[in-house]
mmJSON file of the N, C-alpha and C atoms, coordinates in Angstrom:
{"data_MODEL":{"atom_site":{
"group_PDB":["ATOM","ATOM","ATOM","ATOM","ATOM","ATOM","ATOM","ATOM","ATOM","ATOM","ATOM","ATOM","ATOM","ATOM","ATOM","ATOM","ATOM","ATOM","ATOM","ATOM","ATOM","ATOM","ATOM","ATOM","ATOM","ATOM","ATOM","ATOM","ATOM","ATOM","ATOM","ATOM","ATOM","ATOM","ATOM","ATOM","ATOM","ATOM","ATOM","ATOM","ATOM","ATOM","ATOM","ATOM","ATOM","ATOM","ATOM","ATOM","ATOM","ATOM","ATOM","ATOM","ATOM","ATOM","ATOM","ATOM","ATOM","ATOM","ATOM","ATOM","ATOM","ATOM","ATOM","ATOM","ATOM","ATOM","ATOM","ATOM","ATOM","ATOM","ATOM","ATOM","ATOM","ATOM","ATOM","ATOM","ATOM","ATOM","ATOM","ATOM","ATOM","ATOM","ATOM","ATOM","ATOM","ATOM","ATOM","ATOM","ATOM","ATOM","ATOM","ATOM","ATOM","ATOM","ATOM","ATOM","ATOM","ATOM","ATOM","ATOM","ATOM","ATOM","ATOM","ATOM","ATOM","ATOM","ATOM","ATOM","ATOM","ATOM","ATOM","ATOM","ATOM","ATOM","ATOM","ATOM","ATOM","ATOM","ATOM","ATOM","ATOM","ATOM","ATOM","ATOM","ATOM","ATOM","ATOM","ATOM","ATOM","ATOM","ATOM","ATOM","ATOM","ATOM","ATOM","ATOM","ATOM","ATOM","ATOM","ATOM","ATOM","ATOM","ATOM","ATOM","ATOM","ATOM","ATOM","ATOM","ATOM","ATOM","ATOM","ATOM","ATOM","ATOM","ATOM","ATOM","ATOM","ATOM","ATOM","ATOM","ATOM","ATOM","ATOM","ATOM","ATOM","ATOM","ATOM","ATOM","ATOM","ATOM","ATOM","ATOM","ATOM","ATOM","ATOM","ATOM","ATOM","ATOM","ATOM","ATOM","ATOM","ATOM","ATOM","ATOM","ATOM","ATOM","ATOM","ATOM","ATOM","ATOM","ATOM","ATOM","ATOM","ATOM","ATOM","ATOM","ATOM","ATOM","ATOM","ATOM","ATOM","ATOM","ATOM","ATOM","ATOM","ATOM","ATOM","ATOM","ATOM","ATOM","ATOM","ATOM","ATOM","ATOM","ATOM","ATOM","ATOM","ATOM","ATOM"],
"id":[1,2,3,4,5,6,7,8,9,10,11,12,13,14,15,16,17,18,19,20,21,22,23,24,25,26,27,28,29,30,31,32,33,34,35,36,37,38,39,40,41,42,43,44,45,46,47,48,49,50,51,52,53,54,55,56,57,58,59,60,61,62,63,64,65,66,67,68,69,70,71,72,73,74,75,76,77,78,79,80,81,82,83,84,85,86,87,88,89,90,91,92,93,94,95,96,97,98,99,100,101,102,103,104,105,106,107,108,109,110,111,112,113,114,115,116,117,118,119,120,121,122,123,124,125,126,127,128,129,130,131,132,133,134,135,136,137,138,139,140,141,142,143,144,145,146,147,148,149,150,151,152,153,154,155,156,157,158,159,160,161,162,163,164,165,166,167,168,169,170,171,172,173,174,175,176,177,178,179,180,181,182,183,184,185,186,187,188,189,190,191,192,193,194,195,196,197,198,199,200,201,202,203,204,205,206,207,208,209,210,211,212,213,214,215,216,217,218,219],
"type_symbol":["N","C","C","N","C","C","N","C","C","N","C","C","N","C","C","N","C","C","N","C","C","N","C","C","N","C","C","N","C","C","N","C","C","N","C","C","N","C","C","N","C","C","N","C","C","N","C","C","N","C","C","N","C","C","N","C","C","N","C","C","N","C","C","N","C","C","N","C","C","N","C","C","N","C","C","N","C","C","N","C","C","N","C","C","N","C","C","N","C","C","N","C","C","N","C","C","N","C","C","N","C","C","N","C","C","N","C","C","N","C","C","N","C","C","N","C","C","N","C","C","N","C","C","N","C","C","N","C","C","N","C","C","N","C","C","N","C","C","N","C","C","N","C","C","N","C","C","N","C","C","N","C","C","N","C","C","N","C","C","N","C","C","N","C","C","N","C","C","N","C","C","N","C","C","N","C","C","N","C","C","N","C","C","N","C","C","N","C","C","N","C","C","N","C","C","N","C","C","N","C","C","N","C","C","N","C","C","N","C","C","N","C","C","N","C","C","N","C","C"],
"label_atom_id":["N","CA","C","N","CA","C","N","CA","C","N","CA","C","N","CA","C","N","CA","C","N","CA","C","N","CA","C","N","CA","C","N","CA","C","N","CA","C","N","CA","C","N","CA","C","N","CA","C","N","CA","C","N","CA","C","N","CA","C","N","CA","C","N","CA","C","N","CA","C","N","CA","C","N","CA","C","N","CA","C","N","CA","C","N","CA","C","N","CA","C","N","CA","C","N","CA","C","N","CA","C","N","CA","C","N","CA","C","N","CA","C","N","CA","C","N","CA","C","N","CA","C","N","CA","C","N","CA","C","N","CA","C","N","CA","C","N","CA","C","N","CA","C","N","CA","C","N","CA","C","N","CA","C","N","CA","C","N","CA","C","N","CA","C","N","CA","C","N","CA","C","N","CA","C","N","CA","C","N","CA","C","N","CA","C","N","CA","C","N","CA","C","N","CA","C","N","CA","C","N","CA","C","N","CA","C","N","CA","C","N","CA","C","N","CA","C","N","CA","C","N","CA","C","N","CA","C","N","CA","C","N","CA","C","N","CA","C","N","CA","C","N","CA","C","N","CA","C","N","CA","C","N","CA","C"],
"label_alt_id":[null,null,null,null,null,null,null,null,null,null,null,null,null,null,null,null,null,null,null,null,null,null,null,null,null,null,null,null,null,null,null,null,null,null,null,null,null,null,null,null,null,null,null,null,null,null,null,null,null,null,null,null,null,null,null,null,null,null,null,null,null,null,null,null,null,null,null,null,null,null,null,null,null,null,null,null,null,null,null,null,null,null,null,null,null,null,null,null,null,null,null,null,null,null,null,null,null,null,null,null,null,null,null,null,null,null,null,null,null,null,null,null,null,null,null,null,null,null,null,null,null,null,null,null,null,null,null,null,null,null,null,null,null,null,null,null,null,null,null,null,null,null,null,null,null,null,null,null,null,null,null,null,null,null,null,null,null,null,null,null,null,null,null,null,null,null,null,null,null,null,null,null,null,null,null,null,null,null,null,null,null,null,null,null,null,null,null,null,null,null,null,null,null,null,null,null,null,null,null,null,null,null,null,null,null,null,null,null,null,null,null,null,null,null,null,null,null,null,null],
"label_comp_id":["MET","MET","MET","ASN","ASN","ASN","HIS","HIS","HIS","PRO","PRO","PRO","GLY","GLY","GLY","TRP","TRP","TRP","SER","SER","SER","LEU","LEU","LEU","VAL","VAL","VAL","VAL","VAL","VAL","ILE","ILE","ILE","GLY","GLY","GLY","ARG","ARG","ARG","LEU","LEU","LEU","LEU","LEU","LEU","MET","MET","MET","GLY","GLY","GLY","VAL","VAL","VAL","GLY","GLY","GLY","LEU","LEU","LEU","LEU","LEU","LEU","TRP","TRP","TRP","ILE","ILE","ILE","VAL","VAL","VAL","LEU","LEU","LEU","PRO","PRO","PRO","PHE","PHE","PHE","VAL","VAL","VAL","PRO","PRO","PRO","TRP","TRP","TRP","LEU","LEU","LEU","GLY","GLY","GLY","LYS","LYS","LYS","LEU","LEU","LEU","PRO","PRO","PRO","GLY","GLY","GLY","ASP","ASP","ASP","ILE","ILE","ILE","ALA","ALA","ALA","ILE","ILE","ILE","GLU","GLU","GLU","ARG","ARG","ARG","GLY","GLY","GLY","ASN","ASN","ASN","PHE","PHE","PHE","GLN","GLN","GLN","PHE","PHE","PHE","TYR","TYR","TYR","PHE","PHE","PHE","PRO","PRO","PRO","ALA","ALA","ALA","MET","MET","MET","THR","THR","THR","CYS","CYS","CYS","ILE","ILE","ILE","LEU","LEU","LEU","LEU","LEU","LEU","SER","SER","SER","VAL","VAL","VAL","VAL","VAL","VAL","VAL","VAL","VAL","THR","THR","THR","GLY","GLY","GLY","ILE","ILE","ILE","MET","MET","MET","TRP","TRP","TRP","VAL","VAL","VAL","VAL","VAL","VAL","ARG","ARG","ARG","PHE","PHE","PHE","PHE","PHE","PHE","SER","SER","SER","ARG","ARG","ARG"],
"label_asym_id":["A","A","A","A","A","A","A","A","A","A","A","A","A","A","A","A","A","A","A","A","A","A","A","A","A","A","A","A","A","A","A","A","A","A","A","A","A","A","A","A","A","A","A","A","A","A","A","A","A","A","A","A","A","A","A","A","A","A","A","A","A","A","A","A","A","A","A","A","A","A","A","A","A","A","A","A","A","A","A","A","A","A","A","A","A","A","A","A","A","A","A","A","A","A","A","A","A","A","A","A","A","A","A","A","A","A","A","A","A","A","A","A","A","A","A","A","A","A","A","A","A","A","A","A","A","A","A","A","A","A","A","A","A","A","A","A","A","A","A","A","A","A","A","A","A","A","A","A","A","A","A","A","A","A","A","A","A","A","A","A","A","A","A","A","A","A","A","A","A","A","A","A","A","A","A","A","A","A","A","A","A","A","A","A","A","A","A","A","A","A","A","A","A","A","A","A","A","A","A","A","A","A","A","A","A","A","A","A","A","A","A","A","A","A","A","A","A","A","A"],
"label_entity_id":["1","1","1","1","1","1","1","1","1","1","1","1","1","1","1","1","1","1","1","1","1","1","1","1","1","1","1","1","1","1","1","1","1","1","1","1","1","1","1","1","1","1","1","1","1","1","1","1","1","1","1","1","1","1","1","1","1","1","1","1","1","1","1","1","1","1","1","1","1","1","1","1","1","1","1","1","1","1","1","1","1","1","1","1","1","1","1","1","1","1","1","1","1","1","1","1","1","1","1","1","1","1","1","1","1","1","1","1","1","1","1","1","1","1","1","1","1","1","1","1","1","1","1","1","1","1","1","1","1","1","1","1","1","1","1","1","1","1","1","1","1","1","1","1","1","1","1","1","1","1","1","1","1","1","1","1","1","1","1","1","1","1","1","1","1","1","1","1","1","1","1","1","1","1","1","1","1","1","1","1","1","1","1","1","1","1","1","1","1","1","1","1","1","1","1","1","1","1","1","1","1","1","1","1","1","1","1","1","1","1","1","1","1","1","1","1","1","1","1"],
"label_seq_id":[1,1,1,2,2,2,3,3,3,4,4,4,5,5,5,6,6,6,7,7,7,8,8,8,9,9,9,10,10,10,11,11,11,12,12,12,13,13,13,14,14,14,15,15,15,16,16,16,17,17,17,18,18,18,19,19,19,20,20,20,21,21,21,22,22,22,23,23,23,24,24,24,25,25,25,26,26,26,27,27,27,28,28,28,29,29,29,30,30,30,31,31,31,32,32,32,33,33,33,34,34,34,35,35,35,36,36,36,37,37,37,38,38,38,39,39,39,40,40,40,41,41,41,42,42,42,43,43,43,44,44,44,45,45,45,46,46,46,47,47,47,48,48,48,49,49,49,50,50,50,51,51,51,52,52,52,53,53,53,54,54,54,55,55,55,56,56,56,57,57,57,58,58,58,59,59,59,60,60,60,61,61,61,62,62,62,63,63,63,64,64,64,65,65,65,66,66,66,67,67,67,68,68,68,69,69,69,70,70,70,71,71,71,72,72,72,73,73,73],
"pdbx_PDB_ins_code":[null,null,null,null,null,null,null,null,null,null,null,null,null,null,null,null,null,null,null,null,null,null,null,null,null,null,null,null,null,null,null,null,null,null,null,null,null,null,null,null,null,null,null,null,null,null,null,null,null,null,null,null,null,null,null,null,null,null,null,null,null,null,null,null,null,null,null,null,null,null,null,null,null,null,null,null,null,null,null,null,null,null,null,null,null,null,null,null,null,null,null,null,null,null,null,null,null,null,null,null,null,null,null,null,null,null,null,null,null,null,null,null,null,null,null,null,null,null,null,null,null,null,null,null,null,null,null,null,null,null,null,null,null,null,null,null,null,null,null,null,null,null,null,null,null,null,null,null,null,null,null,null,null,null,null,null,null,null,null,null,null,null,null,null,null,null,null,null,null,null,null,null,null,null,null,null,null,null,null,null,null,null,null,null,null,null,null,null,null,null,null,null,null,null,null,null,null,null,null,null,null,null,null,null,null,null,null,null,null,null,null,null,null,null,null,null,null,null,null],
"Cartn_x":[-11.807,-11.206,-10.522,-11.403,-10.702,-10.995,-12.192,-12.608,-11.623,-11.302,-10.538,-11.183,-12.341,-13.171,-12.837,-12.618,-12.226,-11.076,-10.068,-8.981,-9.109,-10.163,-10.403,-11.201,-11.727,-12.611,-11.64,-10.677,-9.7,-8.488,-8.234,-7.438,-8.389,-9.508,-10.392,-10.567,-10.981,-10.735,-9.517,-8.185,-7.009,-6.77,-7.38,-7.067,-8.098,-9.005,-9.985,-9.646,-9.014,-8.317,-7.33,-6.413,-5.403,-5.747,-6.808,-7.27,-7.962,-8.512,-9.058,-7.873,-6.738,-5.888,-5.361,-5.296,-4.434,-5.257,-6.538,-7.375,-7.424,-7.403,-7.374,-6.273,-5.016,-3.767,-3.147,-3.545,-2.834,-3.533,-4.663,-5.581,-5.042,-3.779,-3.517,-2.335,-2.14,-1.039,0.116,0.147,1.242,1.949,1.413,1.826,3.078,4.219,5.636,6.125,5.807,6.378,6.536,6.728,7.042,8.205,8.454,10.044,10.756,11.973,12.731,12.58,11.993,12.093,13.107,13.89,15.027,15.08,15.124,15.336,16.601,17.066,18.489,18.041,18.629,18.525,19.839,20.465,21.636,21.716,21.707,21.88,20.837,20.992,20.239,19.912,20.115,20.04,19.06,18.151,17.185,17.188,17.034,17.213,16.097,14.997,13.887,13.789,13.695,13.594,12.74,11.311,10.421,10.701,11.546,11.88,10.703,10.601,9.504,8.215,7.915,6.52,6.594,7.464,7.542,7.499,8.294,7.923,6.639,5.855,4.226,3.782,3.736,2.891,3.233,4.459,4.785,4.001,4.052,3.308,1.614,1.348,-0.044,-0.526,0.175,0.046,-0.219,1.14,1.401,0.424,-0.294,-1.476,-2.56,-2.978,-4.062,-3.91,-2.691,-2.539,-2.733,-2.313,-2.556,-3.908,-4.626,-6.103,-6.706,-6.297,-7.122,-6.634,-5.724,-5.172,-5.728,-5.855,-6.539,-8.148,-8.705,-10.065,-10.501,-9.218,-9.483,-9.332,-8.887,-9.083,-10.229],
"Cartn_y":[3.229,4.632,4.768,4.279,4.544,5.753,6.503,7.563,8.967,9.764,10.911,11.695,11.535,12.778,12.157,10.89,10.424,11.094,11.317,11.693,13.316,13.787,15.158,15.128,14.2,14.321,14.071,13.222,12.784,13.991,14.662,15.681,17.207,17.032,17.872,17.815,16.56,16.16,16.608,16.13,16.742,17.825,18.721,20.17,20.755,20.044,20.609,20.207,19.018,18.632,19.53,19.831,20.792,22.033,22.765,23.961,23.862,22.985,22.794,22.71,21.879,21.723,23.08,23.979,25.499,26.152,26.217,26.948,26.549,25.084,24.614,24.394,24.042,23.967,25.106,26.624,27.507,27.594,27.117,27.224,26.089,25.08,24.11,24.566,25.009,25.739,24.931,23.603,22.924,22.484,22.461,22.004,22.865,22.373,23.186,23.891,23.298,23.663,22.309,21.621,20.13,20.057,19.292,18.91,18.109,18.585,18.232,18.937,19.874,20.79,21.743,21.947,22.791,24.387,24.839,26.541,27.299,27.911,28.558,30.073,30.77,32.457,32.996,33.462,34.166,35.764,36.667,37.697,38.094,38.381,38.602,37.418,36.286,34.89,34.058,33.686,32.534,31.427,30.178,28.902,27.998,27.499,26.65,25.354,24.314,23.221,22.212,21.861,21.201,19.762,19.311,17.641,16.986,17.005,16.273,16.325,17.754,17.814,17.113,17.133,16.229,14.954,14.279,13.142,12.577,13.419,13.252,13.196,14.127,14.044,12.899,12.649,11.377,10.149,9.845,8.907,9.091,10.153,10.43,10.231,10.658,10.342,9.022,8.244,6.912,6.007,6.425,5.486,5.785,7.061,7.35,6.225,6.635,5.711,4.185,3.727,2.294,1.787,2.782,2.456,2.61,3.59,3.588,2.441,2.001,0.813,-0.683,-0.604,-1.606,-1.959,-0.808,-0.922,-0.694,-0.336,-0.406,-1.864,-2.618,-4.282,-5.039],
"Cartn_z":[-22.574,-22.64,-24.21,-25.3,-26.362,-27.092,-26.608,-27.248,-26.527,-27.431,-26.785,-25.886,-25.514,-24.918,-23.493,-23.238,-21.753,-21.277,-22.147,-21.924,-21.381,-21.941,-21.913,-20.346,-19.944,-18.788,-17.583,-17.7,-16.814,-16.744,-17.641,-17.412,-16.734,-17.141,-16.387,-14.833,-14.591,-13.269,-12.473,-12.999,-12.368,-11.976,-13.266,-12.993,-11.927,-11.849,-10.721,-9.441,-9.496,-8.19,-7.415,-8.662,-8.477,-8.022,-8.628,-8.201,-6.705,-6.52,-4.809,-4.064,-4.423,-3.342,-3.481,-4.196,-4.186,-3.545,-3.338,-2.478,-0.962,-0.824,0.38,1.345,0.566,1.342,2.211,1.644,2.383,3.976,4.027,5.248,6.29,5.746,6.606,7.257,8.487,9.253,9.316,9.488,9.786,8.539,7.429,6.148,5.791,5.665,5.251,6.51,7.668,9.018,9.673,9.089,10.122,10.544,11.594,12.292,11.016,10.705,9.631,8.303,8.185,6.968,7.388,6.279,6.419,6.248,7.143,6.88,7.433,6.596,6.892,6.612,7.684,7.276,7.972,7.017,7.341,6.612,7.48,6.509,5.65,4.339,3.266,2.528,3.151,2.564,3.026,2.43,2.958,1.954,2.787,1.911,2.898,2.028,2.779,1.795,2.515,1.603,2.712,2.209,3.192,2.992,3.251,3.201,4.129,5.192,5.854,5.213,4.745,3.948,2.664,1.978,0.77,1.042,1.904,2.024,2.621,3.606,3.776,2.874,1.876,0.608,-0.252,-0.431,-1.261,-0.596,0.736,1.235,0.901,1.383,0.801,-0.48,-1.394,-2.627,-3.169,-2.516,-3.045,-2.318,-1.344,-0.737,-1.709,-2.147,-2.929,-4.204,-4.726,-6.172,-5.733,-4.667,-4.43,-4.206,-3.607,-3.651,-4.849,-5.783,-6.753,-7.748,-7.576,-8.738,-8.001,-6.792,-6.049,-6.617,-6.56,-6.676,-8.409,-9.195,-10.613,-11.153,-10.447,-11.051,-11.038],
"occupancy":[1.0,1.0,1.0,1.0,1.0,1.0,1.0,1.0,1.0,1.0,1.0,1.0,1.0,1.0,1.0,1.0,1.0,1.0,1.0,1.0,1.0,1.0,1.0,1.0,1.0,1.0,1.0,1.0,1.0,1.0,1.0,1.0,1.0,1.0,1.0,1.0,1.0,1.0,1.0,1.0,1.0,1.0,1.0,1.0,1.0,1.0,1.0,1.0,1.0,1.0,1.0,1.0,1.0,1.0,1.0,1.0,1.0,1.0,1.0,1.0,1.0,1.0,1.0,1.0,1.0,1.0,1.0,1.0,1.0,1.0,1.0,1.0,1.0,1.0,1.0,1.0,1.0,1.0,1.0,1.0,1.0,1.0,1.0,1.0,1.0,1.0,1.0,1.0,1.0,1.0,1.0,1.0,1.0,1.0,1.0,1.0,1.0,1.0,1.0,1.0,1.0,1.0,1.0,1.0,1.0,1.0,1.0,1.0,1.0,1.0,1.0,1.0,1.0,1.0,1.0,1.0,1.0,1.0,1.0,1.0,1.0,1.0,1.0,1.0,1.0,1.0,1.0,1.0,1.0,1.0,1.0,1.0,1.0,1.0,1.0,1.0,1.0,1.0,1.0,1.0,1.0,1.0,1.0,1.0,1.0,1.0,1.0,1.0,1.0,1.0,1.0,1.0,1.0,1.0,1.0,1.0,1.0,1.0,1.0,1.0,1.0,1.0,1.0,1.0,1.0,1.0,1.0,1.0,1.0,1.0,1.0,1.0,1.0,1.0,1.0,1.0,1.0,1.0,1.0,1.0,1.0,1.0,1.0,1.0,1.0,1.0,1.0,1.0,1.0,1.0,1.0,1.0,1.0,1.0,1.0,1.0,1.0,1.0,1.0,1.0,1.0,1.0,1.0,1.0,1.0,1.0,1.0,1.0,1.0,1.0,1.0,1.0,1.0,1.0,1.0,1.0,1.0,1.0,1.0],
"B_iso_or_equiv":[0.0,0.0,0.0,0.0,0.0,0.0,0.0,0.0,0.0,0.0,0.0,0.0,0.0,0.0,0.0,0.0,0.0,0.0,0.0,0.0,0.0,0.0,0.0,0.0,0.0,0.0,0.0,0.0,0.0,0.0,0.0,0.0,0.0,0.0,0.0,0.0,0.0,0.0,0.0,0.0,0.0,0.0,0.0,0.0,0.0,0.0,0.0,0.0,0.0,0.0,0.0,0.0,0.0,0.0,0.0,0.0,0.0,0.0,0.0,0.0,0.0,0.0,0.0,0.0,0.0,0.0,0.0,0.0,0.0,0.0,0.0,0.0,0.0,0.0,0.0,0.0,0.0,0.0,0.0,0.0,0.0,0.0,0.0,0.0,0.0,0.0,0.0,0.0,0.0,0.0,0.0,0.0,0.0,0.0,0.0,0.0,0.0,0.0,0.0,0.0,0.0,0.0,0.0,0.0,0.0,0.0,0.0,0.0,0.0,0.0,0.0,0.0,0.0,0.0,0.0,0.0,0.0,0.0,0.0,0.0,0.0,0.0,0.0,0.0,0.0,0.0,0.0,0.0,0.0,0.0,0.0,0.0,0.0,0.0,0.0,0.0,0.0,0.0,0.0,0.0,0.0,0.0,0.0,0.0,0.0,0.0,0.0,0.0,0.0,0.0,0.0,0.0,0.0,0.0,0.0,0.0,0.0,0.0,0.0,0.0,0.0,0.0,0.0,0.0,0.0,0.0,0.0,0.0,0.0,0.0,0.0,0.0,0.0,0.0,0.0,0.0,0.0,0.0,0.0,0.0,0.0,0.0,0.0,0.0,0.0,0.0,0.0,0.0,0.0,0.0,0.0,0.0,0.0,0.0,0.0,0.0,0.0,0.0,0.0,0.0,0.0,0.0,0.0,0.0,0.0,0.0,0.0,0.0,0.0,0.0,0.0,0.0,0.0,0.0,0.0,0.0,0.0,0.0,0.0],
"pdbx_formal_charge":[null,null,null,null,null,null,null,null,null,null,null,null,null,null,null,null,null,null,null,null,null,null,null,null,null,null,null,null,null,null,null,null,null,null,null,null,null,null,null,null,null,null,null,null,null,null,null,null,null,null,null,null,null,null,null,null,null,null,null,null,null,null,null,null,null,null,null,null,null,null,null,null,null,null,null,null,null,null,null,null,null,null,null,null,null,null,null,null,null,null,null,null,null,null,null,null,null,null,null,null,null,null,null,null,null,null,null,null,null,null,null,null,null,null,null,null,null,null,null,null,null,null,null,null,null,null,null,null,null,null,null,null,null,null,null,null,null,null,null,null,null,null,null,null,null,null,null,null,null,null,null,null,null,null,null,null,null,null,null,null,null,null,null,null,null,null,null,null,null,null,null,null,null,null,null,null,null,null,null,null,null,null,null,null,null,null,null,null,null,null,null,null,null,null,null,null,null,null,null,null,null,null,null,null,null,null,null,null,null,null,null,null,null,null,null,null,null,null,null],
"auth_seq_id":[1,1,1,2,2,2,3,3,3,4,4,4,5,5,5,6,6,6,7,7,7,8,8,8,9,9,9,10,10,10,11,11,11,12,12,12,13,13,13,14,14,14,15,15,15,16,16,16,17,17,17,18,18,18,19,19,19,20,20,20,21,21,21,22,22,22,23,23,23,24,24,24,25,25,25,26,26,26,27,27,27,28,28,28,29,29,29,30,30,30,31,31,31,32,32,32,33,33,33,34,34,34,35,35,35,36,36,36,37,37,37,38,38,38,39,39,39,40,40,40,41,41,41,42,42,42,43,43,43,44,44,44,45,45,45,46,46,46,47,47,47,48,48,48,49,49,49,50,50,50,51,51,51,52,52,52,53,53,53,54,54,54,55,55,55,56,56,56,57,57,57,58,58,58,59,59,59,60,60,60,61,61,61,62,62,62,63,63,63,64,64,64,65,65,65,66,66,66,67,67,67,68,68,68,69,69,69,70,70,70,71,71,71,72,72,72,73,73,73],
"auth_comp_id":["MET","MET","MET","ASN","ASN","ASN","HIS","HIS","HIS","PRO","PRO","PRO","GLY","GLY","GLY","TRP","TRP","TRP","SER","SER","SER","LEU","LEU","LEU","VAL","VAL","VAL","VAL","VAL","VAL","ILE","ILE","ILE","GLY","GLY","GLY","ARG","ARG","ARG","LEU","LEU","LEU","LEU","LEU","LEU","MET","MET","MET","GLY","GLY","GLY","VAL","VAL","VAL","GLY","GLY","GLY","LEU","LEU","LEU","LEU","LEU","LEU","TRP","TRP","TRP","ILE","ILE","ILE","VAL","VAL","VAL","LEU","LEU","LEU","PRO","PRO","PRO","PHE","PHE","PHE","VAL","VAL","VAL","PRO","PRO","PRO","TRP","TRP","TRP","LEU","LEU","LEU","GLY","GLY","GLY","LYS","LYS","LYS","LEU","LEU","LEU","PRO","PRO","PRO","GLY","GLY","GLY","ASP","ASP","ASP","ILE","ILE","ILE","ALA","ALA","ALA","ILE","ILE","ILE","GLU","GLU","GLU","ARG","ARG","ARG","GLY","GLY","GLY","ASN","ASN","ASN","PHE","PHE","PHE","GLN","GLN","GLN","PHE","PHE","PHE","TYR","TYR","TYR","PHE","PHE","PHE","PRO","PRO","PRO","ALA","ALA","ALA","MET","MET","MET","THR","THR","THR","CYS","CYS","CYS","ILE","ILE","ILE","LEU","LEU","LEU","LEU","LEU","LEU","SER","SER","SER","VAL","VAL","VAL","VAL","VAL","VAL","VAL","VAL","VAL","THR","THR","THR","GLY","GLY","GLY","ILE","ILE","ILE","MET","MET","MET","TRP","TRP","TRP","VAL","VAL","VAL","VAL","VAL","VAL","ARG","ARG","ARG","PHE","PHE","PHE","PHE","PHE","PHE","SER","SER","SER","ARG","ARG","ARG"],
"auth_asym_id":["A","A","A","A","A","A","A","A","A","A","A","A","A","A","A","A","A","A","A","A","A","A","A","A","A","A","A","A","A","A","A","A","A","A","A","A","A","A","A","A","A","A","A","A","A","A","A","A","A","A","A","A","A","A","A","A","A","A","A","A","A","A","A","A","A","A","A","A","A","A","A","A","A","A","A","A","A","A","A","A","A","A","A","A","A","A","A","A","A","A","A","A","A","A","A","A","A","A","A","A","A","A","A","A","A","A","A","A","A","A","A","A","A","A","A","A","A","A","A","A","A","A","A","A","A","A","A","A","A","A","A","A","A","A","A","A","A","A","A","A","A","A","A","A","A","A","A","A","A","A","A","A","A","A","A","A","A","A","A","A","A","A","A","A","A","A","A","A","A","A","A","A","A","A","A","A","A","A","A","A","A","A","A","A","A","A","A","A","A","A","A","A","A","A","A","A","A","A","A","A","A","A","A","A","A","A","A","A","A","A","A","A","A","A","A","A","A","A","A"],
"auth_atom_id":["N","CA","C","N","CA","C","N","CA","C","N","CA","C","N","CA","C","N","CA","C","N","CA","C","N","CA","C","N","CA","C","N","CA","C","N","CA","C","N","CA","C","N","CA","C","N","CA","C","N","CA","C","N","CA","C","N","CA","C","N","CA","C","N","CA","C","N","CA","C","N","CA","C","N","CA","C","N","CA","C","N","CA","C","N","CA","C","N","CA","C","N","CA","C","N","CA","C","N","CA","C","N","CA","C","N","CA","C","N","CA","C","N","CA","C","N","CA","C","N","CA","C","N","CA","C","N","CA","C","N","CA","C","N","CA","C","N","CA","C","N","CA","C","N","CA","C","N","CA","C","N","CA","C","N","CA","C","N","CA","C","N","CA","C","N","CA","C","N","CA","C","N","CA","C","N","CA","C","N","CA","C","N","CA","C","N","CA","C","N","CA","C","N","CA","C","N","CA","C","N","CA","C","N","CA","C","N","CA","C","N","CA","C","N","CA","C","N","CA","C","N","CA","C","N","CA","C","N","CA","C","N","CA","C","N","CA","C","N","CA","C","N","CA","C","N","CA","C","N","CA","C","N","CA","C"],
"pdbx_PDB_model_num":[1,1,1,1,1,1,1,1,1,1,1,1,1,1,1,1,1,1,1,1,1,1,1,1,1,1,1,1,1,1,1,1,1,1,1,1,1,1,1,1,1,1,1,1,1,1,1,1,1,1,1,1,1,1,1,1,1,1,1,1,1,1,1,1,1,1,1,1,1,1,1,1,1,1,1,1,1,1,1,1,1,1,1,1,1,1,1,1,1,1,1,1,1,1,1,1,1,1,1,1,1,1,1,1,1,1,1,1,1,1,1,1,1,1,1,1,1,1,1,1,1,1,1,1,1,1,1,1,1,1,1,1,1,1,1,1,1,1,1,1,1,1,1,1,1,1,1,1,1,1,1,1,1,1,1,1,1,1,1,1,1,1,1,1,1,1,1,1,1,1,1,1,1,1,1,1,1,1,1,1,1,1,1,1,1,1,1,1,1,1,1,1,1,1,1,1,1,1,1,1,1,1,1,1,1,1,1,1,1,1,1,1,1,1,1,1,1,1,1]
}}}
């Protein structure tokens, strides 16, 4: 991967993946509404932190990265 064109190919694939996720993820009804997600609503104040969703996505991305690293050796 010494040629700079490979960097553009990798960046393009990453952008394509993010774009596909952006399209598909709103149709996953349970994502962002897992038990453990913090939601506080009082009067005109709303606070929402998807703690369990972040942990789940972190585990999934870590697993994907582990598989990619395992097969790239």
